[in-house]
mmCIF file as Biopython writes it, N, C-alpha, C and O atoms, coordinates in Angstrom:
data_model
#
loop_
_atom_site.group_PDB
_atom_site.id
_atom_site.type_symbol
_atom_site.label_atom_id
_atom_site.label_alt_id
_atom_site.label_comp_id
_atom_site.label_asym_id
_atom_site.label_entity_id
_atom_site.label_seq_id
_atom_site.pdbx_PDB_ins_code
_atom_site.Cartn_x
_atom_site.Cartn_y
_atom_site.Cartn_z
_atom_site.occupancy
_atom_site.B_iso_or_equiv
_atom_site.auth_seq_id
_atom_site.auth_asym_id
_atom_site.pdbx_PDB_model_num
ATOM 1   N N  . LEU A ? 1  ? -0.955  -4.710  -9.972  1.0 0.0 1  A 1 
ATOM 2   C CA . LEU A ? 1  ? -0.527  -5.915  -8.973  1.0 0.0 1  A 1 
ATOM 3   C C  . LEU A ? 1  ? -0.426  -7.404  -9.636  1.0 0.0 1  A 1 
ATOM 4   O O  . LEU A ? 1  ? 0.439   -8.179  -10.046 1.0 0.0 1  A 1 
ATOM 5   N N  . LEU A ? 2  ? -1.776  -7.330  -9.494  1.0 0.0 2  A 1 
ATOM 6   C CA . LEU A ? 2  ? -2.130  -8.974  -9.294  1.0 0.0 2  A 1 
ATOM 7   C C  . LEU A ? 2  ? -2.004  -9.862  -10.752 1.0 0.0 2  A 1 
ATOM 8   O O  . LEU A ? 2  ? -1.587  -10.950 -11.148 1.0 0.0 2  A 1 
ATOM 9   N N  . SER A ? 3  ? -2.644  -8.654  -11.253 1.0 0.0 3  A 1 
ATOM 10  C CA . SER A ? 3  ? -2.082  -9.174  -12.988 1.0 0.0 3  A 1 
ATOM 11  C C  . SER A ? 3  ? -0.517  -9.342  -13.481 1.0 0.0 3  A 1 
ATOM 12  O O  . SER A ? 3  ? -0.098  -10.394 -13.962 1.0 0.0 3  A 1 
ATOM 13  N N  . ARG A ? 4  ? 0.085   -8.460  -13.344 1.0 0.0 4  A 1 
ATOM 14  C CA . ARG A ? 4  ? 0.965   -8.508  -13.930 1.0 0.0 4  A 1 
ATOM 15  C C  . ARG A ? 4  ? 2.032   -9.626  -13.009 1.0 0.0 4  A 1 
ATOM 16  O O  . ARG A ? 4  ? 2.776   -10.182 -13.818 1.0 0.0 4  A 1 
ATOM 17  N N  . ILE A ? 5  ? 2.241   -9.987  -11.908 1.0 0.0 5  A 1 
ATOM 18  C CA . ILE A ? 5  ? 2.330   -11.114 -11.064 1.0 0.0 5  A 1 
ATOM 19  C C  . ILE A ? 5  ? 1.718   -12.631 -11.998 1.0 0.0 5  A 1 
ATOM 20  O O  . ILE A ? 5  ? 2.550   -13.522 -12.167 1.0 0.0 5  A 1 
ATOM 21  N N  . GLU A ? 6  ? 0.466   -12.816 -12.488 1.0 0.0 6  A 1 
ATOM 22  C CA . GLU A ? 6  ? 0.352   -13.721 -13.276 1.0 0.0 6  A 1 
ATOM 23  C C  . GLU A ? 6  ? 0.379   -13.987 -14.272 1.0 0.0 6  A 1 
ATOM 24  O O  . GLU A ? 6  ? 0.143   -15.093 -14.759 1.0 0.0 6  A 1 
ATOM 25  N N  . ALA A ? 7  ? 0.878   -12.353 -15.151 1.0 0.0 7  A 1 
ATOM 26  C CA . ALA A ? 7  ? 1.419   -12.098 -16.178 1.0 0.0 7  A 1 
ATOM 27  C C  . ALA A ? 7  ? 3.008   -12.688 -16.260 1.0 0.0 7  A 1 
ATOM 28  O O  . ALA A ? 7  ? 3.498   -12.426 -17.358 1.0 0.0 7  A 1 
ATOM 29  N N  . GLY A ? 8  ? 3.842   -13.354 -15.443 1.0 0.0 8  A 1 
ATOM 30  C CA . GLY A ? 8  ? 5.341   -13.518 -14.512 1.0 0.0 8  A 1 
ATOM 31  C C  . GLY A ? 8  ? 6.083   -11.947 -15.699 1.0 0.0 8  A 1 
ATOM 32  O O  . GLY A ? 8  ? 6.894   -11.912 -16.624 1.0 0.0 8  A 1 
ATOM 33  N N  . GLU A ? 9  ? 5.115   -10.735 -14.873 1.0 0.0 9  A 1 
ATOM 34  C CA . GLU A ? 9  ? 6.208   -9.034  -15.369 1.0 0.0 9  A 1 
ATOM 35  C C  . GLU A ? 9  ? 6.639   -8.820  -14.420 1.0 0.0 9  A 1 
ATOM 36  O O  . GLU A ? 9  ? 7.438   -7.891  -14.538 1.0 0.0 9  A 1 
ATOM 37  N N  . VAL A ? 10 ? 6.517   -9.428  -12.748 1.0 0.0 10 A 1 
ATOM 38  C CA . VAL A ? 10 ? 6.942   -9.384  -11.351 1.0 0.0 10 A 1 
ATOM 39  C C  . VAL A ? 10 ? 7.914   -9.593  -11.181 1.0 0.0 10 A 1 
ATOM 40  O O  . VAL A ? 10 ? 8.323   -9.328  -12.312 1.0 0.0 10 A 1 
ATOM 41  N N  . LEU A ? 11 ? 8.667   -9.853  -10.717 1.0 0.0 11 A 1 
ATOM 42  C CA . LEU A ? 11 ? 9.394   -11.167 -10.088 1.0 0.0 11 A 1 
ATOM 43  C C  . LEU A ? 11 ? 9.080   -11.140 -8.341  1.0 0.0 11 A 1 
ATOM 44  O O  . LEU A ? 11 ? 9.184   -10.034 -7.811  1.0 0.0 11 A 1 
ATOM 45  N N  . ILE A ? 12 ? 8.945   -11.565 -8.022  1.0 0.0 12 A 1 
ATOM 46  C CA . ILE A ? 12 ? 8.633   -12.058 -6.379  1.0 0.0 12 A 1 
ATOM 47  C C  . ILE A ? 12 ? 10.399  -13.045 -5.744  1.0 0.0 12 A 1 
ATOM 48  O O  . ILE A ? 12 ? 11.202  -13.907 -6.100  1.0 0.0 12 A 1 
ATOM 49  N N  . THR A ? 13 ? 10.074  -12.031 -4.565  1.0 0.0 13 A 1 
ATOM 50  C CA . THR A ? 13 ? 11.805  -12.718 -4.287  1.0 0.0 13 A 1 
ATOM 51  C C  . THR A ? 13 ? 11.046  -13.253 -2.826  1.0 0.0 13 A 1 
ATOM 52  O O  . THR A ? 13 ? 11.840  -12.944 -1.938  1.0 0.0 13 A 1 
ATOM 53  N N  . PRO A ? 14 ? 10.207  -13.722 -2.394  1.0 0.0 14 A 1 
ATOM 54  C CA . PRO A ? 14 ? 10.014  -13.820 -0.559  1.0 0.0 14 A 1 
ATOM 55  C C  . PRO A ? 14 ? 10.962  -14.132 0.664   1.0 0.0 14 A 1 
ATOM 56  O O  . PRO A ? 14 ? 11.952  -14.851 0.531   1.0 0.0 14 A 1 
ATOM 57  N N  . ARG A ? 15 ? 10.771  -13.824 1.301   1.0 0.0 15 A 1 
ATOM 58  C CA . ARG A ? 15 ? 11.819  -13.835 2.174   1.0 0.0 15 A 1 
ATOM 59  C C  . ARG A ? 15 ? 11.227  -13.455 3.534   1.0 0.0 15 A 1 
ATOM 60  O O  . ARG A ? 15 ? 10.295  -12.657 3.627   1.0 0.0 15 A 1 
ATOM 61  N N  . ALA A ? 16 ? 11.840  -14.096 4.662   1.0 0.0 16 A 1 
ATOM 62  C CA . ALA A ? 16 ? 10.987  -13.482 6.006   1.0 0.0 16 A 1 
ATOM 63  C C  . ALA A ? 16 ? 11.354  -12.191 6.105   1.0 0.0 16 A 1 
ATOM 64  O O  . ALA A ? 16 ? 12.387  -11.573 5.844   1.0 0.0 16 A 1 
ATOM 65  N N  . THR A ? 17 ? 9.902   -11.806 6.695   1.0 0.0 17 A 1 
ATOM 66  C CA . THR A ? 17 ? 9.144   -10.537 6.504   1.0 0.0 17 A 1 
ATOM 67  C C  . THR A ? 17 ? 8.458   -10.005 7.717   1.0 0.0 17 A 1 
ATOM 68  O O  . THR A ? 17 ? 7.495   -10.750 7.896   1.0 0.0 17 A 1 
ATOM 69  N N  . VAL A ? 18 ? 8.478   -9.159  8.563   1.0 0.0 18 A 1 
ATOM 70  C CA . VAL A ? 18 ? 8.139   -8.806  9.722   1.0 0.0 18 A 1 
ATOM 71  C C  . VAL A ? 18 ? 6.794   -8.115  9.207   1.0 0.0 18 A 1 
ATOM 72  O O  . VAL A ? 18 ? 6.795   -7.314  8.272   1.0 0.0 18 A 1 
ATOM 73  N N  . PHE A ? 19 ? 5.940   -8.403  9.726   1.0 0.0 19 A 1 
ATOM 74  C CA . PHE A ? 19 ? 4.738   -7.641  9.264   1.0 0.0 19 A 1 
ATOM 75  C C  . PHE A ? 19 ? 4.557   -6.260  9.926   1.0 0.0 19 A 1 
ATOM 76  O O  . PHE A ? 19 ? 4.600   -5.144  9.407   1.0 0.0 19 A 1 
ATOM 77  N N  . ALA A ? 20 ? 4.413   -6.504  10.782  1.0 0.0 20 A 1 
ATOM 78  C CA . ALA A ? 20 ? 4.638   -5.032  11.441  1.0 0.0 20 A 1 
ATOM 79  C C  . ALA A ? 20 ? 5.723   -3.828  11.360  1.0 0.0 20 A 1 
ATOM 80  O O  . ALA A ? 20 ? 5.602   -2.617  11.546  1.0 0.0 20 A 1 
ATOM 81  N N  . ASP A ? 21 ? 6.497   -4.394  11.116  1.0 0.0 21 A 1 
ATOM 82  C CA . ASP A ? 21 ? 7.703   -3.047  10.448  1.0 0.0 21 A 1 
ATOM 83  C C  . ASP A ? 21 ? 6.885   -2.691  8.700   1.0 0.0 21 A 1 
ATOM 84  O O  . ASP A ? 21 ? 6.794   -1.536  8.285   1.0 0.0 21 A 1 
ATOM 85  N N  . VAL A ? 22 ? 6.456   -3.707  8.024   1.0 0.0 22 A 1 
ATOM 86  C CA . VAL A ? 22 ? 5.934   -2.783  7.294   1.0 0.0 22 A 1 
ATOM 87  C C  . VAL A ? 22 ? 5.274   -2.174  6.950   1.0 0.0 22 A 1 
ATOM 88  O O  . VAL A ? 22 ? 5.341   -1.280  6.106   1.0 0.0 22 A 1 
ATOM 89  N N  . VAL A ? 23 ? 4.025   -2.771  7.910   1.0 0.0 23 A 1 
ATOM 90  C CA . VAL A ? 23 ? 2.411   -2.086  8.551   1.0 0.0 23 A 1 
ATOM 91  C C  . VAL A ? 23 ? 2.824   -0.169  8.837   1.0 0.0 23 A 1 
ATOM 92  O O  . VAL A ? 23 ? 2.463   0.907   8.359   1.0 0.0 23 A 1 
ATOM 93  N N  . THR A ? 24 ? 3.853   -0.703  9.988   1.0 0.0 24 A 1 
ATOM 94  C CA . THR A ? 24 ? 4.635   0.692   10.336  1.0 0.0 24 A 1 
ATOM 95  C C  . THR A ? 24 ? 5.633   2.086   8.658   1.0 0.0 24 A 1 
ATOM 96  O O  . THR A ? 24 ? 5.804   3.284   8.431   1.0 0.0 24 A 1 
ATOM 97  N N  . HIS A ? 25 ? 5.889   0.937   8.134   1.0 0.0 25 A 1 
ATOM 98  C CA . HIS A ? 25 ? 6.655   1.743   7.142   1.0 0.0 25 A 1 
ATOM 99  C C  . HIS A ? 25 ? 5.410   2.606   6.158   1.0 0.0 25 A 1 
ATOM 100 O O  . HIS A ? 25 ? 5.422   3.806   5.881   1.0 0.0 25 A 1 
ATOM 101 N N  . ILE A ? 26 ? 4.449   1.648   5.783   1.0 0.0 26 A 1 
ATOM 102 C CA . ILE A ? 26 ? 3.433   2.351   5.044   1.0 0.0 26 A 1 
ATOM 103 C C  . ILE A ? 26 ? 2.359   3.169   6.168   1.0 0.0 26 A 1 
ATOM 104 O O  . ILE A ? 26 ? 1.224   3.490   5.817   1.0 0.0 26 A 1 
ATOM 105 N N  . GLY A ? 27 ? 2.779   3.390   7.262   1.0 0.0 27 A 1 
ATOM 106 C CA . GLY A ? 27 ? 1.627   4.074   8.283   1.0 0.0 27 A 1 
ATOM 107 C C  . GLY A ? 27 ? 2.336   5.348   8.152   1.0 0.0 27 A 1 
ATOM 108 O O  . GLY A ? 27 ? 1.761   6.435   8.196   1.0 0.0 27 A 1 
ATOM 109 N N  . GLU A ? 28 ? 3.621   5.190   7.987   1.0 0.0 28 A 1 
ATOM 110 C CA . GLU A ? 28 ? 4.407   7.056   7.610   1.0 0.0 28 A 1 
ATOM 111 C C  . GLU A ? 28 ? 4.555   7.141   6.555   1.0 0.0 28 A 1 
ATOM 112 O O  . GLU A ? 28 ? 5.285   8.098   6.298   1.0 0.0 28 A 1 
ATOM 113 N N  . GLN A ? 29 ? 4.089   6.381   5.341   1.0 0.0 29 A 1 
ATOM 114 C CA . GLN A ? 29 ? 4.105   6.915   4.128   1.0 0.0 29 A 1 
ATOM 115 C C  . GLN A ? 29 ? 2.970   7.795   3.773   1.0 0.0 29 A 1 
ATOM 116 O O  . GLN A ? 29 ? 3.021   8.658   2.897   1.0 0.0 29 A 1 
ATOM 117 N N  . LEU A ? 30 ? 1.461   7.392   4.852   1.0 0.0 30 A 1 
ATOM 118 C CA . LEU A ? 30 ? 0.700   7.561   4.759   1.0 0.0 30 A 1 
ATOM 119 C C  . LEU A ? 30 ? 0.093   8.883   5.542   1.0 0.0 30 A 1 
ATOM 120 O O  . LEU A ? 30 ? -1.042  9.353   5.465   1.0 0.0 30 A 1 
ATOM 121 N N  . LEU A ? 31 ? 1.049   9.258   6.199   1.0 0.0 31 A 1 
ATOM 122 C CA . LEU A ? 31 ? 0.805   10.026  7.968   1.0 0.0 31 A 1 
ATOM 123 C C  . LEU A ? 31 ? 0.365   11.425  6.727   1.0 0.0 31 A 1 
ATOM 124 O O  . LEU A ? 31 ? -0.817  11.687  6.504   1.0 0.0 31 A 1 
ATOM 125 N N  . PRO A ? 32 ? 1.035   11.871  6.324   1.0 0.0 32 A 1 
ATOM 126 C CA . PRO A ? 32 ? 1.023   13.515  5.527   1.0 0.0 32 A 1 
ATOM 127 C C  . PRO A ? 32 ? -0.550  13.693  5.023   1.0 0.0 32 A 1 
ATOM 128 O O  . PRO A ? 32 ? -1.266  14.694  5.012   1.0 0.0 32 A 1 
ATOM 129 N N  . LEU A ? 33 ? -0.824  12.212  4.576   1.0 0.0 33 A 1 
ATOM 130 C CA . LEU A ? 33 ? -2.078  12.264  3.812   1.0 0.0 33 A 1 
ATOM 131 C C  . LEU A ? 33 ? -3.522  12.132  4.749   1.0 0.0 33 A 1 
ATOM 132 O O  . LEU A ? 33 ? -4.700  12.435  4.564   1.0 0.0 33 A 1 
ATOM 133 N N  . CYS A ? 34 ? -2.633  11.424  6.002   1.0 0.0 34 A 1 
ATOM 134 C CA . CYS A ? 34 ? -4.246  10.942  7.001   1.0 0.0 34 A 1 
ATOM 135 C C  . CYS A ? 34 ? -4.367  12.500  7.734   1.0 0.0 34 A 1 
ATOM 136 O O  . CYS A ? 34 ? -5.391  12.991  8.209   1.0 0.0 34 A 1 
ATOM 137 N N  . GLU A ? 35 ? -2.645  13.276  7.660   1.0 0.0 35 A 1 
ATOM 138 C CA . GLU A ? 35 ? -3.517  14.420  8.937   1.0 0.0 35 A 1 
ATOM 139 C C  . GLU A ? 35 ? -4.032  15.516  7.668   1.0 0.0 35 A 1 
ATOM 140 O O  . GLU A ? 35 ? -4.830  16.352  8.092   1.0 0.0 35 A 1 
ATOM 141 N N  . ALA A ? 36 ? -3.727  15.630  6.302   1.0 0.0 36 A 1 
ATOM 142 C CA . ALA A ? 36 ? -4.570  16.351  5.419   1.0 0.0 36 A 1 
ATOM 143 C C  . ALA A ? 36 ? -6.367  16.239  5.862   1.0 0.0 36 A 1 
ATOM 144 O O  . ALA A ? 36 ? -7.196  17.056  6.262   1.0 0.0 36 A 1 
ATOM 145 N N  . GLN A ? 37 ? -6.386  14.915  5.570   1.0 0.0 37 A 1 
ATOM 146 C CA . GLN A ? 37 ? -7.548  14.750  5.895   1.0 0.0 37 A 1 
ATOM 147 C C  . GLN A ? 37 ? -7.898  14.040  7.272   1.0 0.0 37 A 1 
ATOM 148 O O  . GLN A ? 37 ? -8.672  13.141  7.604   1.0 0.0 37 A 1 
ATOM 149 N N  . GLN A ? 38 ? -7.069  14.769  7.858   1.0 0.0 38 A 1 
ATOM 150 C CA . GLN A ? 38 ? -7.698  14.871  9.872   1.0 0.0 38 A 1 
ATOM 151 C C  . GLN A ? 38 ? -8.040  13.090  10.111  1.0 0.0 38 A 1 
ATOM 152 O O  . GLN A ? 38 ? -8.738  12.815  11.087  1.0 0.0 38 A 1 
ATOM 153 N N  . ILE A ? 39 ? -7.711  12.321  9.520   1.0 0.0 39 A 1 
ATOM 154 C CA . ILE A ? 39 ? -7.542  10.877  9.677   1.0 0.0 39 A 1 
ATOM 155 C C  . ILE A ? 39 ? -6.861  10.431  10.823  1.0 0.0 39 A 1 
ATOM 156 O O  . ILE A ? 39 ? -5.649  10.641  10.761  1.0 0.0 39 A 1 
ATOM 157 N N  . ALA A ? 40 ? -7.060  10.154  11.341  1.0 0.0 40 A 1 
ATOM 158 C CA . ALA A ? 40 ? -6.484  8.949   12.560  1.0 0.0 40 A 1 
ATOM 159 C C  . ALA A ? 40 ? -5.505  7.590   11.789  1.0 0.0 40 A 1 
ATOM 160 O O  . ALA A ? 40 ? -6.246  7.111   10.931  1.0 0.0 40 A 1 
ATOM 161 N N  . PHE A ? 41 ? -4.362  6.946   11.791  1.0 0.0 41 A 1 
ATOM 162 C CA . PHE A ? 41 ? -3.807  6.323   11.061  1.0 0.0 41 A 1 
ATOM 163 C C  . PHE A ? 41 ? -3.497  4.871   12.474  1.0 0.0 41 A 1 
ATOM 164 O O  . PHE A ? 41 ? -2.509  5.002   13.197  1.0 0.0 41 A 1 
ATOM 165 N N  . HIS A ? 42 ? -4.175  3.978   12.616  1.0 0.0 42 A 1 
ATOM 166 C CA . HIS A ? 42 ? -3.714  3.571   13.905  1.0 0.0 42 A 1 
ATOM 167 C C  . HIS A ? 42 ? -3.654  1.899   13.878  1.0 0.0 42 A 1 
ATOM 168 O O  . HIS A ? 42 ? -4.579  1.175   13.511  1.0 0.0 42 A 1 
ATOM 169 N N  . THR A ? 43 ? -2.800  1.612   14.190  1.0 0.0 43 A 1 
ATOM 170 C CA . THR A ? 43 ? -2.147  -0.040  14.101  1.0 0.0 43 A 1 
ATOM 171 C C  . THR A ? 43 ? -2.772  -1.221  15.326  1.0 0.0 43 A 1 
ATOM 172 O O  . THR A ? 43 ? -2.456  -0.728  16.408  1.0 0.0 43 A 1 
ATOM 173 N N  . ASP A ? 44 ? -3.105  -1.816  15.438  1.0 0.0 44 A 1 
ATOM 174 C CA . ASP A ? 44 ? -3.345  -3.251  16.872  1.0 0.0 44 A 1 
ATOM 175 C C  . ASP A ? 44 ? -2.706  -4.815  16.367  1.0 0.0 44 A 1 
ATOM 176 O O  . ASP A ? 44 ? -3.550  -5.710  16.324  1.0 0.0 44 A 1 
ATOM 177 N N  . LEU A ? 45 ? -1.407  -5.155  16.022  1.0 0.0 45 A 1 
ATOM 178 C CA . LEU A ? 45 ? -0.947  -5.974  16.205  1.0 0.0 45 A 1 
ATOM 179 C C  . LEU A ? 45 ? -0.578  -6.898  17.547  1.0 0.0 45 A 1 
ATOM 180 O O  . LEU A ? 45 ? -0.674  -6.267  18.599  1.0 0.0 45 A 1 
ATOM 181 N N  . PRO A ? 46 ? -0.241  -8.052  17.653  1.0 0.0 46 A 1 
ATOM 182 C CA . PRO A ? 46 ? 0.219   -8.887  18.556  1.0 0.0 46 A 1 
ATOM 183 C C  . PRO A ? 46 ? 1.263   -8.157  19.097  1.0 0.0 46 A 1 
ATOM 184 O O  . PRO A ? 46 ? 0.925   -6.973  19.113  1.0 0.0 46 A 1 
ATOM 185 N N  . PRO A ? 47 ? 2.333   -8.307  19.530  1.0 0.0 47 A 1 
ATOM 186 C CA . PRO A ? 47 ? 3.701   -8.108  19.902  1.0 0.0 47 A 1 
ATOM 187 C C  . PRO A ? 47 ? 4.557   -8.786  18.975  1.0 0.0 47 A 1 
ATOM 188 O O  . PRO A ? 47 ? 5.354   -8.378  18.131  1.0 0.0 47 A 1 
ATOM 189 N N  . ASP A ? 48 ? 3.958   -10.643 19.579  1.0 0.0 48 A 1 
ATOM 190 C CA . ASP A ? 48 ? 4.517   -12.179 19.247  1.0 0.0 48 A 1 
ATOM 191 C C  . ASP A ? 48 ? 4.532   -12.474 18.087  1.0 0.0 48 A 1 
ATOM 192 O O  . ASP A ? 48 ? 4.663   -13.675 17.854  1.0 0.0 48 A 1 
ATOM 193 N N  . LEU A ? 49 ? 4.374   -11.267 16.582  1.0 0.0 49 A 1 
ATOM 194 C CA . LEU A ? 49 ? 3.984   -11.369 15.529  1.0 0.0 49 A 1 
ATOM 195 C C  . LEU A ? 49 ? 4.953   -12.017 15.308  1.0 0.0 49 A 1 
ATOM 196 O O  . LEU A ? 49 ? 6.062   -11.483 15.317  1.0 0.0 49 A 1 
ATOM 197 N N  . PRO A ? 50 ? 4.781   -13.400 15.041  1.0 0.0 50 A 1 
ATOM 198 C CA . PRO A ? 50 ? 5.758   -14.182 13.781  1.0 0.0 50 A 1 
ATOM 199 C C  . PRO A ? 50 ? 6.034   -13.514 12.487  1.0 0.0 50 A 1 
ATOM 200 O O  . PRO A ? 50 ? 5.381   -12.633 11.928  1.0 0.0 50 A 1 
ATOM 201 N N  . PRO A ? 51 ? 7.479   -14.293 11.999  1.0 0.0 51 A 1 
ATOM 202 C CA . PRO A ? 51 ? 7.204   -12.789 10.848  1.0 0.0 51 A 1 
ATOM 203 C C  . PRO A ? 51 ? 7.100   -13.889 9.440   1.0 0.0 51 A 1 
ATOM 204 O O  . PRO A ? 51 ? 7.863   -14.852 9.520   1.0 0.0 51 A 1 
ATOM 205 N N  . ILE A ? 52 ? 6.676   -13.852 8.829   1.0 0.0 52 A 1 
ATOM 206 C CA . ILE A ? 52 ? 5.792   -14.083 7.150   1.0 0.0 52 A 1 
ATOM 207 C C  . ILE A ? 52 ? 7.070   -14.958 6.364   1.0 0.0 52 A 1 
ATOM 208 O O  . ILE A ? 52 ? 8.111   -15.601 6.491   1.0 0.0 52 A 1 
ATOM 209 N N  . TRP A ? 53 ? 6.235   -14.500 5.625   1.0 0.0 53 A 1 
ATOM 210 C CA . TRP A ? 53 ? 6.992   -15.109 3.902   1.0 0.0 53 A 1 
ATOM 211 C C  . TRP A ? 53 ? 6.512   -14.192 3.334   1.0 0.0 53 A 1 
ATOM 212 O O  . TRP A ? 53 ? 5.298   -13.992 3.328   1.0 0.0 53 A 1 
ATOM 213 N N  . ALA A ? 54 ? 7.371   -13.443 2.738   1.0 0.0 54 A 1 
ATOM 214 C CA . ALA A ? 54 ? 6.221   -12.767 1.527   1.0 0.0 54 A 1 
ATOM 215 C C  . ALA A ? 54 ? 7.965   -11.880 1.342   1.0 0.0 54 A 1 
ATOM 216 O O  . ALA A ? 54 ? 8.967   -11.652 2.020   1.0 0.0 54 A 1 
ATOM 217 N N  . ASP A ? 55 ? 7.366   -11.612 -0.194  1.0 0.0 55 A 1 
ATOM 218 C CA . ASP A ? 55 ? 8.092   -10.503 -0.592  1.0 0.0 55 A 1 
ATOM 219 C C  . ASP A ? 55 ? 7.145   -9.013  -0.100  1.0 0.0 55 A 1 
ATOM 220 O O  . ASP A ? 55 ? 6.045   -8.465  -0.182  1.0 0.0 55 A 1 
ATOM 221 N N  . HIS A ? 56 ? 8.790   -8.871  0.552   1.0 0.0 56 A 1 
ATOM 222 C CA . HIS A ? 56 ? 8.679   -6.820  1.210   1.0 0.0 56 A 1 
ATOM 223 C C  . HIS A ? 56 ? 7.793   -5.768  0.969   1.0 0.0 56 A 1 
ATOM 224 O O  . HIS A ? 56 ? 6.916   -5.061  1.464   1.0 0.0 56 A 1 
ATOM 225 N N  . ASP A ? 57 ? 8.773   -6.128  -0.534  1.0 0.0 57 A 1 
ATOM 226 C CA . ASP A ? 57 ? 8.836   -4.148  -1.518  1.0 0.0 57 A 1 
ATOM 227 C C  . ASP A ? 57 ? 6.653   -4.809  -1.878  1.0 0.0 57 A 1 
ATOM 228 O O  . ASP A ? 57 ? 5.644   -4.366  -1.331  1.0 0.0 57 A 1 
ATOM 229 N N  . ARG A ? 58 ? 6.789   -6.110  -3.136  1.0 0.0 58 A 1 
ATOM 230 C CA . ARG A ? 58 ? 5.499   -6.407  -3.160  1.0 0.0 58 A 1 
ATOM 231 C C  . ARG A ? 58 ? 4.792   -6.030  -2.187  1.0 0.0 58 A 1 
ATOM 232 O O  . ARG A ? 58 ? 4.394   -4.865  -2.204  1.0 0.0 58 A 1 
ATOM 233 N N  . LEU A ? 59 ? 4.385   -7.025  -0.904  1.0 0.0 59 A 1 
ATOM 234 C CA . LEU A ? 59 ? 3.498   -6.412  -0.103  1.0 0.0 59 A 1 
ATOM 235 C C  . LEU A ? 59 ? 3.715   -5.161  0.863   1.0 0.0 59 A 1 
ATOM 236 O O  . LEU A ? 59 ? 2.706   -4.872  1.508   1.0 0.0 59 A 1 
ATOM 237 N N  . ALA A ? 60 ? 4.474   -4.621  1.015   1.0 0.0 60 A 1 
ATOM 238 C CA . ALA A ? 60 ? 4.238   -2.995  0.513   1.0 0.0 60 A 1 
ATOM 239 C C  . ALA A ? 60 ? 3.063   -2.283  -0.126  1.0 0.0 60 A 1 
ATOM 240 O O  . ALA A ? 60 ? 2.004   -1.807  0.282   1.0 0.0 60 A 1 
ATOM 241 N N  . GLN A ? 61 ? 3.652   -2.397  -1.244  1.0 0.0 61 A 1 
ATOM 242 C CA . GLN A ? 61 ? 3.325   -1.855  -2.483  1.0 0.0 61 A 1 
ATOM 243 C C  . GLN A ? 61 ? 1.365   -2.044  -2.105  1.0 0.0 61 A 1 
ATOM 244 O O  . GLN A ? 61 ? 0.478   -1.208  -1.930  1.0 0.0 61 A 1 
ATOM 245 N N  . MET A ? 62 ? 1.380   -3.595  -2.114  1.0 0.0 62 A 1 
ATOM 246 C CA . MET A ? 62 ? -0.531  -4.074  -2.496  1.0 0.0 62 A 1 
ATOM 247 C C  . MET A ? 62 ? -0.988  -3.249  -0.450  1.0 0.0 62 A 1 
ATOM 248 O O  . MET A ? 62 ? -2.087  -2.710  -0.323  1.0 0.0 62 A 1 
ATOM 249 N N  . LEU A ? 63 ? -0.482  -3.281  0.208   1.0 0.0 63 A 1 
ATOM 250 C CA . LEU A ? 63 ? -0.911  -2.918  0.917   1.0 0.0 63 A 1 
ATOM 251 C C  . LEU A ? 63 ? -0.906  -0.473  0.714   1.0 0.0 63 A 1 
ATOM 252 O O  . LEU A ? 63 ? -1.711  0.448   0.848   1.0 0.0 63 A 1 
ATOM 253 N N  . LEU A ? 64 ? 0.325   -0.635  0.407   1.0 0.0 64 A 1 
ATOM 254 C CA . LEU A ? 64 ? 0.285   0.949   0.208   1.0 0.0 64 A 1 
ATOM 255 C C  . LEU A ? 64 ? -1.534  1.646   -0.222  1.0 0.0 64 A 1 
ATOM 256 O O  . LEU A ? 64 ? -2.255  2.579   0.133   1.0 0.0 64 A 1 
ATOM 257 N N  . ASN A ? 65 ? -1.580  0.384   -1.255  1.0 0.0 65 A 1 
ATOM 258 C CA . ASN A ? 65 ? -2.405  0.746   -2.315  1.0 0.0 65 A 1 
ATOM 259 C C  . ASN A ? 65 ? -3.894  0.569   -1.471  1.0 0.0 65 A 1 
ATOM 260 O O  . ASN A ? 65 ? -4.727  1.472   -1.398  1.0 0.0 65 A 1 
ATOM 261 N N  . LEU A ? 66 ? -4.025  -0.597  -0.938  1.0 0.0 66 A 1 
ATOM 262 C CA . LEU A ? 66 ? -5.041  -0.430  -0.177  1.0 0.0 66 A 1 
ATOM 263 C C  . LEU A ? 66 ? -5.634  0.159   0.063   1.0 0.0 66 A 1 
ATOM 264 O O  . LEU A ? 66 ? -6.712  0.478   -0.436  1.0 0.0 66 A 1 
ATOM 265 N N  . ALA A ? 67 ? -4.839  0.662   1.353   1.0 0.0 67 A 1 
ATOM 266 C CA . ALA A ? 67 ? -4.994  2.322   2.309   1.0 0.0 67 A 1 
ATOM 267 C C  . ALA A ? 67 ? -5.442  3.323   1.755   1.0 0.0 67 A 1 
ATOM 268 O O  . ALA A ? 67 ? -6.426  4.037   1.948   1.0 0.0 67 A 1 
ATOM 269 N N  . GLY A ? 68 ? -4.391  3.307   0.836   1.0 0.0 68 A 1 
ATOM 270 C CA . GLY A ? 68 ? -3.829  4.930   0.131   1.0 0.0 68 A 1 
ATOM 271 C C  . GLY A ? 68 ? -5.963  4.981   -1.008  1.0 0.0 68 A 1 
ATOM 272 O O  . GLY A ? 68 ? -6.782  5.863   -1.266  1.0 0.0 68 A 1 
ATOM 273 N N  . ASN A ? 69 ? -5.839  3.276   -1.297  1.0 0.0 69 A 1 
ATOM 274 C CA . ASN A ? 69 ? -7.517  3.885   -2.044  1.0 0.0 69 A 1 
ATOM 275 C C  . ASN A ? 69 ? -8.914  4.114   -1.242  1.0 0.0 69 A 1 
ATOM 276 O O  . ASN A ? 69 ? -10.012 4.566   -1.567  1.0 0.0 69 A 1 
ATOM 277 N N  . ALA A ? 70 ? -7.963  3.218   0.814   1.0 0.0 70 A 1 
ATOM 278 C CA . ALA A ? 70 ? -9.641  4.113   1.032   1.0 0.0 70 A 1 
ATOM 279 C C  . ALA A ? 70 ? -9.363  5.151   1.788   1.0 0.0 70 A 1 
ATOM 280 O O  . ALA A ? 70 ? -10.365 5.258   2.495   1.0 0.0 70 A 1 
ATOM 281 N N  . LEU A ? 71 ? -8.508  6.113   2.126   1.0 0.0 71 A 1 
ATOM 282 C CA . LEU A ? 71 ? -8.264  7.315   2.157   1.0 0.0 71 A 1 
ATOM 283 C C  . LEU A ? 71 ? -8.989  8.157   1.064   1.0 0.0 71 A 1 
ATOM 284 O O  . LEU A ? 71 ? -9.528  9.241   1.286   1.0 0.0 71 A 1 
ATOM 285 N N  . ARG A ? 72 ? -8.943  7.595   -0.018  1.0 0.0 72 A 1 
ATOM 286 C CA . ARG A ? 72 ? -9.134  8.816   -1.426  1.0 0.0 72 A 1 
ATOM 287 C C  . ARG A ? 72 ? -10.942 8.449   -0.980  1.0 0.0 72 A 1 
ATOM 288 O O  . ARG A ? 72 ? -11.854 8.996   -1.600  1.0 0.0 72 A 1 
#
C-alpha cells in the first residue's frame, strides 16, 4: 500500500478519525480468524483519546494487513 501511495495510485482523503473505532472495526473483522486459532484479541486504548487526522479506510486497511499478518 505504501508504494502505491507514493506512486500516486491511491487517493488519500484525510478527515477526523476516531482511532478506537478503527481498531474496534479491525477486531470485529479478525474475530473469526482469532477464534479459529484460539487467539484472544484485546485492545487497551485510553477512553479520552482525541480524534486523529487520517484516511479512515487506508488506516483500517494498513492495520488489518498488519494484524492479519501477525495472526498468520
